Each structure stands twice: as C-alpha cells, then as structure tokens.
N, C-alpha and C positions, 0 to 999 in steps of 0.2 A: 158153441160153434166157432170155428176158427177159419180164417180165409188165408190160404197159402197160395202164393203166386210166384211164378218164374217168368222173368222178363228177358227176352233175347232180342237184340236189334243190331243193325249195322248200317253203315254207309260206306262210301268209297274210302274214307280216311279214318273212320272211327267205329267203335263197337261197344256194346254193353251186354252184360249178363249179370243178373241179380236174382236173389231169392228173398222174398218178403213174407212175413207172417203177421197177420192182423195190422197191416199198414206199416210195419217196422222192417227196415232193411236188416236182414240177418247175415247176408253174405253177398259180396260182389267181386267181380273179376277186375283187377287193376292191370290193364293190358300194357301200361307203361312200365310198371315195376315187375310185370310178369308173375303175379301171385294173386291168390285169393285173400280177401280181407273180410274179417268178421267183426263189424263195428257194433258189437252188442254192449249195452250198458253193464256196468259191474254189478248191479243189484239183481240181475236175473241169473237163472241157471244157464251157464254158457252152453250154446249149441255148437258143436264142432262138425264140420262137413268132412266127408270121407276123402281120403287121399285120391288124387286124380280128378277132383272137381274142377280145378283150374285148367287142367289139360283138356277136359271135356268142353270147357267154355271156349278154349282156343279152337277146338275142332268145330264147334257150333258156329264160330265166326267164319271159318272157311266155307261151311255149307251155306250160311246166310249170304255171304258175298257172291258165291256161285249162283244162288237163286236170284239175287239181285241182277246179275249179268244176264241170266236167262230171261227174266221178266223184261228187262230193257230191250233185249233183242226181239222178243215177242210183241212188244208194244210199240216199236219204233215206227210202224206204218199206220198206227191208229191216228185218225184226225181228231183234233180237239173241237168239240161242238160248243158254240156260243149259247 
C-alpha cells in the first residue's frame, strides 16, 4: 500500500505545490526559478512528471489566490467569538 499526496497551498506572497509518495517528495514547483524540481535520490528508479506539470502548478496558484480573495470577502463581516 502506497500513500500518494498532492499538496497545493498559497498566501498573498507565496505558494506551494508538491507531489509526495510514501512521505518522500517526488516533485515540487519552484516558483522563483519557474520550473519543476524532481529531488529524487539516485538509488531509485527516477519518476519523471509529464510536460506541463509546472504550468499546471502556476494555474493552480492563480485559482488558489482567487479562492483566497473570495473567502476573505465572504468572511470579512464574521465576528470572532471569544
């Protein structure tokens, strides 16, 4: 049994997208260098992600930030309870 995870997150100034398999990071988007990184150790059969994976990560960041703005607008009038 393997555990495969995709992580997508964002804030106003930062973002993350990564793919993990059994707790090991297999791919992540480097939004500074504008490329996907495959930090896999040399002793495993290398897994290569399809072309367009990084571009998909950029698109996911736009969606995430848009959703963040929508959530902020919807929540702005909620009072915080003590």
